[in-house]
LONU-969970 format. One record per residue: x, y, z of N, C-alpha, C in turn; residue in three letters. Coordinates in steps of 0.2 Angstrom, whole numbers, padded with zeros to 4 digits, always signed. Atoms other than C-alpha are relative to their C-alpha. Layout:
REM LONU-969970
XYZXYZXYZALA/...
END
This chain:
REM LONU-969970
+0004+0005-0002+0843+0327+0218+0003-0003+0007MET/-0003+0002-0007+0855+0322+0232-0001+0005+0005GLU/+0001-0005-0005+0854+0338+0240-0007+0000+0003ILE/+0007+0001-0002+0835+0336+0241-0001-0006+0005GLY/+0000+0006-0005+0837+0319+0249+0003+0001+0007PHE/-0003-0001-0006+0849+0325+0262-0005+0005+0004TRP/+0004-0004-0004+0837+0339+0267-0006-0003+0003ILE/+0006+0004-0003+0822+0327+0269+0003-0004+0005LEU/-0002+0005-0005+0833+0315+0279+0001+0004+0007PHE/-0002-0004-0006+0839+0329+0291-0007+0003+0003LEU/+0007-0002-0003+0820+0335+0293-0003-0006+0004GLY/+0003+0005-0004+0815+0318+0298+0004-0001+0007LEU/-0004+0001-0006+0829+0317+0311-0002+0005+0005LEU/+0003-0006-0004+0823+0334+0318-0006-0002+0003VAL/+0007+0002-0003+0805+0328+0320+0001-0006+0005LEU/+0000+0006-0005+0810+0311+0328+0003+0003+0006MET/-0003-0002-0006+0821+0320+0340-0005+0004+0004SER/+0005-0004-0003+0807+0333+0344-0005-0005+0003ALA/+0005+0004-0002+0795+0319+0346+0002-0004+0006ASP/-0003+0003-0006+0807+0309+0358+0000+0004+0006ALA/-0001-0004-0006+0810+0324+0368-0007+0002+0003ASP/+0007-0002-0003+0791+0328+0370-0003-0006+0004GLU/+0004+0005-0003+0785+0311+0374+0004-0004+0005HIS/-0004+0005-0004+0800+0302+0382+0004+0004+0005TYR/-0004-0003-0004+0813+0313+0389-0003+0005+0005ASN/+0003-0004-0005+0802+0326+0397-0005-0003+0005ASN/+0005+0003-0004+0789+0314+0403+0002-0006+0005GLY/-0002+0006-0004+0799+0300+0411+0003+0002+0007CYS/-0002-0001-0007+0801+0300+0430+0006-0004+0002GLN/-0005+0005-0002+0811+0284+0432+0001-0004-0006LYS/-0002+0004+0005+0821+0274+0420+0003-0007+0002MET/-0003+0006-0002+0827+0256+0420+0003-0003-0007SER/-0003+0003+0007+0839+0249+0406-0002+0004-0006ARG/+0001-0004+0006+0836+0264+0395-0008+0000-0002ASN/+0007+0000+0001+0817+0261+0397-0003+0003+0005CYS/+0003-0004-0005+0805+0272+0406-0005-0005+0004CYS/+0005+0004-0004+0795+0263+0420-0005+0004+0004VAL/+0004-0004-0004+0787+0278+0429+0000+0007-0004LEU/+0001-0006+0004+0780+0294+0420-0002+0006+0005CYS/+0001-0006-0004+0778+0312+0427-0008+0001-0001ASN/+0007-0002+0001+0760+0320+0430-0001+0003-0007PRO/+0001-0003+0006+0752+0324+0414+0002-0005-0006GLY/-0002+0004+0005+0759+0309+0405-0002-0007+0002TYR/+0002+0007-0001+0755+0290+0402+0005-0004-0002ARG/-0005+0005+0002+0766+0275+0400-0002-0004-0006LEU/+0002+0004+0006+0766+0267+0383+0006-0005-0002ASN/-0005+0006+0001+0775+0250+0380+0001-0001-0007MET/-0001+0000+0007+0783+0251+0363+0006-0005-0001VAL/-0004+0005+0001+0792+0235+0358+0004-0002+0006THR/-0002+0002-0007+0794+0230+0376+0004+0005+0004GLY/-0003-0006-0004+0802+0247+0381-0005+0005+0001CYS/+0004-0005-0001+0792+0259+0390+0002+0007-0002GLY/-0001-0007+0002+0790+0277+0384-0006+0004+0003GLN/+0006-0004-0002+0779+0292+0391-0002+0004-0005CYS/+0003-0004+0005+0767+0301+0381-0005+0005+0004TYR/+0005-0005-0003+0757+0317+0385-0007-0002+0000ARG/+0007+0001+0000+0739+0315+0390-0003+0004-0006CYS/+0003-0003+0006+0728+0319+0375-0005+0005+0003PRO/+0005-0005-0002+0715+0334+0376-0006-0004+0003GLN/+0006+0003-0003+0701+0330+0387+0001-0005+0006GLY/-0002+0005-0005+0711+0319+0399+0005+0003+0004SER/-0005-0003-0005+0723+0322+0414+0003-0006+0004PHE/-0003+0005-0005+0734+0313+0426+0004+0004+0005MET/-0003-0004-0006+0738+0321+0443+0006-0002+0003GLU/-0006+0003-0004+0752+0310+0450+0004-0004-0005THR/-0005+0005+0004+0767+0300+0444-0003-0006-0001THR/+0004+0006+0002+0761+0284+0436+0003-0004-0005ASN/-0002+0005+0005+0764+0269+0426-0006-0003-0004ASN/+0006+0002+0004+0747+0268+0418+0000+0002-0007LYS/-0001+0000+0007+0744+0266+0400-0006+0005-0003SER/+0005-0005+0002+0729+0278+0399-0001+0006+0005SER/+0002-0005-0005+0724+0295+0407-0007+0000+0002CYS/+0006-0001-0002+0709+0300+0416-0004+0005-0004GLN/+0004-0004+0004+0694+0308+0407-0002+0006+0005ARG/+0001-0007-0003+0691+0327+0412-0008+0000+0001CYS/+0007-0002-0002+0675+0332+0421-0003+0005-0005LYS/+0004-0005+0005+0662+0341+0409-0005+0004+0004ILE/+0004-0005-0003+0653+0356+0416-0005+0002-0005CYS/+0005-0002+0004+0636+0358+0408-0007+0000+0003GLU/+0007-0001-0002+0617+0361+0410+0001+0005+0006ASN/+0000-0004-0006+0616+0368+0428+0007+0002+0003VAL/-0007-0001-0002+0635+0368+0430+0004+0005-0005PHE/-0004-0004+0004+0648+0380+0423+0007-0001+0003GLU/-0007+0001-0002+0667+0380+0424+0003+0005+0005TYR/-0004-0004-0005+0676+0387+0439+0007+0000-0002SER/-0007+0001+0003+0693+0380+0432+0000-0006-0005ARG/+0000+0005+0005+0696+0371+0416+0005-0005+0001LYS/-0004+0006-0001+0704+0354+0414+0007+0002-0003CYS/-0007+0000+0003+0723+0353+0411+0003-0007+0000THR/-0003+0007+0000+0735+0338+0408+0001-0002+0007PRO/-0002+0002-0007+0739+0338+0427-0005+0001+0005THR/+0006-0001-0005+0722+0343+0435-0006+0000-0004SER/+0007+0000+0002+0704+0340+0433-0004+0006+0000ASN/+0004-0006+0000+0691+0353+0429-0004+0000+0007ALA/+0004-0001-0006+0681+0361+0443-0006+0004-0002VAL/+0006-0003+0002+0663+0365+0441-0003+0004+0006CYS/+0004-0004-0005+0651+0377+0450-0007+0001-0003LYS/+0007-0001+0002+0633+0380+0449-0001+0007-0003CYS/+0001-0006+0003+0626+0393+0438-0003+0005+0005THR/+0002-0006-0004+0620+0410+0445-0007-0001+0003LYS/+0007+0001-0003+0605+0409+0457+0000-0007+0003GLY/+0001+0007-0002+0609+0391+0462+0006-0001+0005LYS/-0005+0002-0005+0620+0383+0476+0002-0007+0000ILE/-0003+0007+0001+0631+0368+0476-0002-0004+0006CYS/+0001+0005-0005+0626+0352+0486+0005-0005+0000VAL/-0005+0005-0001+0639+0340+0492+0007+0004+0000GLY/-0007-0002-0001+0658+0342+0495+0003+0002-0006GLU/-0003-0002+0006+0663+0342+0477-0005+0002-0005ASN/+0005-0004+0005+0647+0351+0470-0003-0005-0005CYS/+0003+0005+0004+0639+0335+0464-0007+0002-0003GLU/+0006-0002+0003+0622+0343+0462-0001+0008+0001LYS/+0002-0007-0001+0614+0361+0461-0007+0000+0002CYS/+0007+0000-0002+0599+0366+0470-0002+0008+0000ALA/+0003-0007-0001+0588+0382+0469-0001+0002+0007ILE/+0000-0002-0007+0590+0390+0485-0002+0008+0001TYR/+0002-0007-0001+0581+0406+0491+0003+0002+0007GLU/-0002-0002-0006+0590+0416+0504-0005+0004+0004CYS/+0005-0004-0004+0581+0425+0518+0000+0007-0002PRO/+0000-0007+0001+0576+0443+0517+0006+0003+0002ASP/-0006-0004-0002+0590+0455+0518+0007-0004-0002GLY/-0006+0003+0002+0602+0442+0510+0000-0002-0007GLN/+0000+0003+0007+0607+0436+0492+0006-0005+0000GLU/-0005+0005+0001+0618+0422+0485+0006+0004-0003ILE/-0007-0002+0002+0636+0427+0483+0005-0005+0002ARG/-0005+0005-0001+0650+0415+0481-0003-0007+0003GLU/+0003+0006-0001+0639+0400+0482-0003+0000+0008GLN/+0003+0000-0006+0632+0405+0499-0004+0007+0001LYS/+0004-0006-0002+0619+0418+0507+0004+0005+0004CYS/-0003-0005-0003+0627+0434+0512-0004+0006+0001THR/+0004-0006-0001+0620+0450+0519+0000+0005-0006ASP/+0000-0005+0005+0615+0464+0507+0005+0005+0002CYS/-0005-0005-0002+0629+0477+0506-0004+0007+0002PRO/+0002-0006-0003+0627+0494+0514-0003+0004-0006SER/+0004-0004+0005+0614+0505+0505-0004-0004-0005GLY/+0005+0004+0004+0604+0490+0497-0004-0004+0005THR/+0004+0004-0004+0590+0479+0503-0003-0005-0005PHE/+0003+0005+0003+0581+0464+0498-0007-0003+0003LYS/+0007+0002-0003+0562+0461+0502-0001-0007-0002PRO/+0002+0007+0002+0553+0444+0501-0002+0000-0007GLY/+0002+0001+0007+0551+0437+0484+0005+0002-0005GLY/-0006-0002+0004+0567+0445+0477+0006-0004+0000GLU/-0006+0005+0000+0583+0436+0472+0006+0004+0001SER/-0006-0004-0001+0595+0451+0472-0001+0006+0004LYS/+0001-0006-0004+0598+0466+0483+0000+0006-0005CYS/+0001-0006+0004+0592+0483+0476+0003+0006+0004LYS/-0002-0006-0003+0599+0500+0480-0006+0004+0003PRO/+0005-0004-0003+0589+0511+0492-0002+0006-0005TRP/+0003-0006+0003+0578+0525+0485+0004+0006+0002LYS/-0003-0007-0001+0586+0543+0484-0006+0005+0000ILE/+0006-0005+0000+0573+0556+0490+0002+0006-0004CYS/-0001-0006+0004+0572+0571+0479+0002+0006+0004PRO/-0002-0006-0004+0579+0588+0484-0006+0003+0003ILE/+0005-0003-0003+0568+0596+0496-0005-0004+0004GLY/+0005+0005-0003+0559+0580+0502+0004-0003+0005VAL/-0003+0003-0006+0564+0573+0519-0001-0007+0000LYS/+0001+0007-0001+0567+0555+0524-0004-0001+0006VAL/+0005+0002-0006+0553+0548+0535+0003-0006+0003VAL/-0003+0006-0003+0561+0531+0538+0006-0002-0004LEU/-0006+0002+0003+0579+0526+0534-0001-0007-0003ASN/+0000+0007+0002+0582+0510+0524+0004-0005+0004GLY/-0003+0006-0004+0587+0493+0531+0002-0005-0005THR/-0002+0005+0005+0593+0477+0523-0006-0003-0003ARG/+0006+0003+0002+0575+0472+0521-0005+0005-0002THR/+0005-0005+0002+0566+0488+0517+0003+0006-0003SER/-0003-0005+0004+0568+0503+0506-0001+0007+0004ASP/+0001-0007-0003+0569+0522+0511-0007+0002-0001VAL/+0006-0003+0001+0553+0530+0514+0000+0008+0000ILE/-0001-0007+0001+0552+0548+0508-0007+0004+0002CYS/+0007-0004-0002+0539+0561+0516-0001+0006-0005GLY/+0002-0006+0004+0532+0577+0510+0005+0005+0000ASP/-0006-0005+0000+0542+0592+0505+0001+0004+0006ALA/-0002-0003-0006+0551+0601+0518-0003+0007+0000VAL/+0003-0007-0001+0541+0617+0524+0005+0005+0002SER/-0005-0005-0002+0550+0633+0526-0003+0004+0006HIS/+0003-0003-0006+0538+0638+0540+0003-0004+0006THR/-0003+0003-0006+0545+0635+0558-0006-0004+0004THR/+0004+0004-0004+0536+0621+0567+0002-0001+0007GLU/-0002+0002-0007+0536+0618+0586+0004-0006+0000PRO/-0004+0006-0001+0549+0606+0591-0003-0005+0005THR/+0003+0005-0005+0540+0591+0598+0000-0006-0004SER/-0001+0006+0002+0540+0573+0595-0007-0004+0000THR/+0007+0003+0000+0523+0565+0590+0001-0007-0004THR/+0000+0007+0003+0519+0547+0584-0003+0001-0007SER/+0002+0000+0007+0516+0543+0565-0008-0002+0000ASN/+0007+0002+0001+0497+0542+0560+0000-0003-0007ARG/+0000+0003+0007+0495+0530+0545-0007-0001-0002VAL/+0007+0001+0002+0480+0527+0534-0002-0008+0001THR/+0001+0007-0001+0482+0508+0536+0005-0003+0005GLN/-0004+0003-0005+0489+0496+0548+0007-0002-0003ARG/-0006+0002+0002+0508+0493+0547+0001-0007+0000PRO/-0002+0007+0000+0516+0477+0542+0007-0001+0003ARG/-0006+0002-0003+0530+0468+0551+0004-0004-0005VAL/-0004+0003+0005+0545+0464+0540+0004-0006+0003VAL/-0004+0006-0004+0552+0446+0544+0007+0001+0000PRO/-0007+0000+0000+0569+0445+0550+0003+0006+0002GLY/-0003-0006-0002+0571+0463+0554-0003+0003+0007ASP/+0003-0002-0007+0560+0465+0570-0001+0007+0000LYS/+0001-0007+0001+0555+0482+0564-0006+0002-0004LYS/+0006-0002+0003+0538+0490+0560+0001+0005-0006ILE/-0001-0005+0005+0538+0498+0543-0007+0002-0003VAL/+0006-0003+0002+0524+0510+0538+0000-0001-0008ASN/+0001+0001+0008+0518+0505+0520-0002+0006-0003VAL/+0003-0005+0003+0507+0519+0516+0003+0007+0002HIS/-0002-0007-0001+0509+0538+0517+0000+0002+0007SER/+0000-0002-0007+0514+0546+0533-0002+0007+0000VAL/+0002-0007+0000+0506+0562+0538+0005+0004+0003HIS/-0005-0005-0001+0516+0577+0541-0001+0002+0008LYS/+0000-0002-0007+0516+0576+0560+0006-0001+0004ASN/-0007+0002-0002+0534+0570+0562+0004+0007+0000ILE/-0004-0006-0001+0544+0585+0568+0007-0002+0003THR/-0007+0001-0003+0563+0584+0572+0002+0006+0004ASN/-0002-0005-0005+0569+0593+0587+0007+0003-0003GLU/-0006-0004+0002+0582+0606+0582+0005+0001+0005GLU/-0005-0001-0006+0598+0607+0592+0000+0007+0002PRO/-0001-0007-0003+0600+0622+0603+0006+0004-0003GLY/-0006-0004+0003+0612+0636+0597+0006-0001+0004PRO/-0007+0002-0003+0630+0632+0601+0003+0007+0002GLY/-0003-0006-0002+0642+0645+0608+0002+0004-0006PRO/-0001-0005+0005+0644+0661+0598+0007+0000-0002SER/-0007-0001+0002+0659+0665+0588+0004+0005+0004VAL/-0004-0006-0003+0663+0681+0597+0002-0003+0007ASN/-0002+0002-0007+0663+0672+0614+0006-0005+0000ALA/-0006+0004+0001+0675+0659+0607+0007+0004-0001VAL/-0006-0004+0001+0687+0673+0601+0002+0003+0006VAL/-0002-0003-0006+0686+0682+0617+0004-0004+0005ILE/-0003+0005-0004+0691+0667+0627+0007-0002-0003HIS/-0006+0002+0003+0705+0663+0615+0005+0006+0001VAL/-0004-0006-0001+0712+0681+0616+0002+0001+0008LEU/-0002-0001-0007+0711+0681+0635+0006-0006+0002ILE/-0005+0005-0001+0720+0664+0636+0007+0002-0003PHE/-0006-0002+0003+0733+0670+0624+0004+0006+0003GLY/-0003-0005-0004+0736+0686+0634+0003-0002+0006GLY/-0003+0003-0006+0739+0676+0650+0006-0003-0002VAL/-0006+0004+0002+0751+0665+0641+0006+0004-0001ILE/-0005-0004+0002+0761+0679+0634+0003+0004+0006ILE/-0003-0004-0006+0762+0689+0650+0004-0005+0005SER/-0004+0004-0003+0768+0674+0659+0007-0002-0003LEU/-0006+0001+0003+0781+0671+0646+0005+0006+0001ALA/-0004-0006-0001+0787+0689+0647+0003+0001+0007ILE/-0002+0000-0007+0788+0688+0666+0006-0005+0001LEU/-0005+0005-0001+0798+0672+0665+0007+0002-0003PHE/-0007-0002+0003+0811+0679+0653+0003+0006+0003CYS/-0003-0006-0003+0813+0695+0663+0003-0001+0007SER/-0002+0001-0006+0817+0687+0679+0008+0002+0001LEU/-0007-0002-0001+0836+0688+0677+0002+0007+0000PRO/-0002-0007+0000+0836+0706+0672-0003+0004+0006TYR/+0002-0003-0006+0825+0710+0687+0004-0001+0006ILE/-0005+0002-0005+0837+0701+0699+0006+0005-0001LYS/-0006-0004+0001+0852+0711+0691-0002+0007+0002LYS/+0001-0007-0001+0843+0728+0693-0001+0001+0008TRP/+0000+0000-0008+0839+0724+0712+0007+0000+0003ILE/-0007+0001-0003+0857+0719+0715+0004+0007-0001LYS/-0003-0006+0002+0863+0735+0706-0002+0006+0005LYS/+0002-0005-0004+0852+0746+0717+0003-0001+0007ILE/-0003+0001-0006+0858+0738+0733+0007+0002+0000LYS/-0007-0003+0000+0876+0742+0728+0000+0007+0000GLN/+0000-0007+0000+0872+0760+0725-0002+0003+0007GLU/+0002-0002-0006+0864+0762+0742+0006-0001+0005PHE/-0005+0001-0004+0880+0755+0750+0006+0005-0001LYS/-0005-0005+0001+0891+0769+0743-0001+0006+0005LYS/+0001-0005-0004+0882+0782+0754+0002-0001+0007PHE/-0002+0001-0007+0890+0785+0772-0006+0000+0005PRO/+0005+0000-0004+0879+0781+0786+0002+0004+0006ILE/-0001-0005-0005+0879+0796+0799-0004-0002+0006GLN/+0003+0002-0006+0876+0792+0817-0006+0005+0002PRO/+0006-0004-0002+0859+0799+0824+0001+0002+0007VAL/-0001-0002-0006+0861+0810+0838-0006+0000+0004LYS/+0006+0001-0004+0850+0807+0853+0000+0005+0006THR/-0001-0005-0006+0846+0820+0867+0002-0004+0006PRO/-0002+0002-0006+0855+0818+0883-0005-0002+0005GLU/+0005+0002-0005+0846+0809+0896+0001+0005+0006GLN/-0001-0005-0006+0842+0821+0911+0001-0005+0006GLU/-0002+0003-0006+0848+0816+0928-0007+0000+0004ASP/+0006+0000-0004+0833+0810+0939+0000+0004+0006PRO/+0000-0003-0006+0840+0818+0954+0006+0006-0001CYS/-0005-0006+0001+0849+0835+0949+0001+0004+0006PRO/-0002-0005-0005+0858+0846+0960-0003+0007-0001PHE/+0003-0007+0001+0851+0864+0963+0005+0004-0004PRO/-0005-0004+0004+0859+0876+0951+0001+0006+0005VAL/-0002-0006-0004+0868+0890+0961-0001+0006-0004LYS/+0000-0006+0004+0863+0907+0956+0006+0004+0001GLU/-0006-0004-0001+0875+0921+0954+0000+0003+0007GLN/-0001-0003-0007+0882+0927+0970+0000-0005+0005GLY/+0001+0005-0005+0879+0911+0979+0007-0003+0002ASP/-0007+0002-0001+0898+0907+0977+0003+0003+0006ASP/-0004-0004-0006+0903+0920+0990-0002-0003+0007GLU/+0001+0003-0006+0905+0914+1007-0004+0005+0005GLU/+0004-0004-0005+0893+0920+1020+0004+0001+0006GLU/-0003-0002-0007+0900+0929+1035-0004-0003+0005GLU/+0004+0003-0005+0896+0920+1050-0003+0005+0005PRO/+0003-0005-0005+0885+0929+1062+0001-0002+0007ILE/-0002+0001-0007+0891+0930+1080-0005+0004+0004PHE/+0004-0004-0005+0879+0934+1093+0002-0001+0007ARG/-0002+0000-0007+0882+0938+1111-0004-0005+0003GLU/+0004+0004-0004+0877+0926+1123-0005+0004+0005PRO/
END
């Protein structure tokens, strides 16, 4: 019996300490004479027997700042045309936003209004934004829709825009048509799409639109030949550049070989005397006897 009494007593002490820790110790910001006079955000001040204690704000209420108030503020409720962007917590109020297809009015979204965006735009993140690439929104629609995909073998007559869909033409013919550009002939008058400043043909387009085919590009053989020629020139220059030291050495060696051979003087014919003496004939050396004649 005594054991059960002590167990019950200890349990009450634990609960009291937990309650005091939750409501008093954690919530008090400023104390005076062992009594709290200022509570933390998310708590309210409750005067018990003349001594203040802080209690957590109950569910559905909040307190954003330190305070000494006895009651917390009521949370905002998002309903009807509103939905929760952020739910209420003990330290912050709830944030509401308009349901899909509506736009907030006012700084704190006090009202919601049904707003229709211009052609080519849709409501995203509470404002009108352009349709993503590959989508369009004509008049009377609320959301952007993806462009039409033309079947295989069918050519695209007009590309899609933010305000108009892709227009597919007739099946592509395998016969070669002359390359020329002609105007589109339509069965009815075209309509002008607002905001796009572009005439869109509503009804079928006759098969008079032909696309000019680009001329043939350079052949593969010509490219290969040019590459080979360029490569040959580069290789030849590289070989010549690498061979220069060996060529200089070979020329120097040849010069040294030529220096080993003696140089013989070249004999030149003797120059003739321009005024030669007469050559004496044989017998001219004998003195001639003087011839004396009588007077």
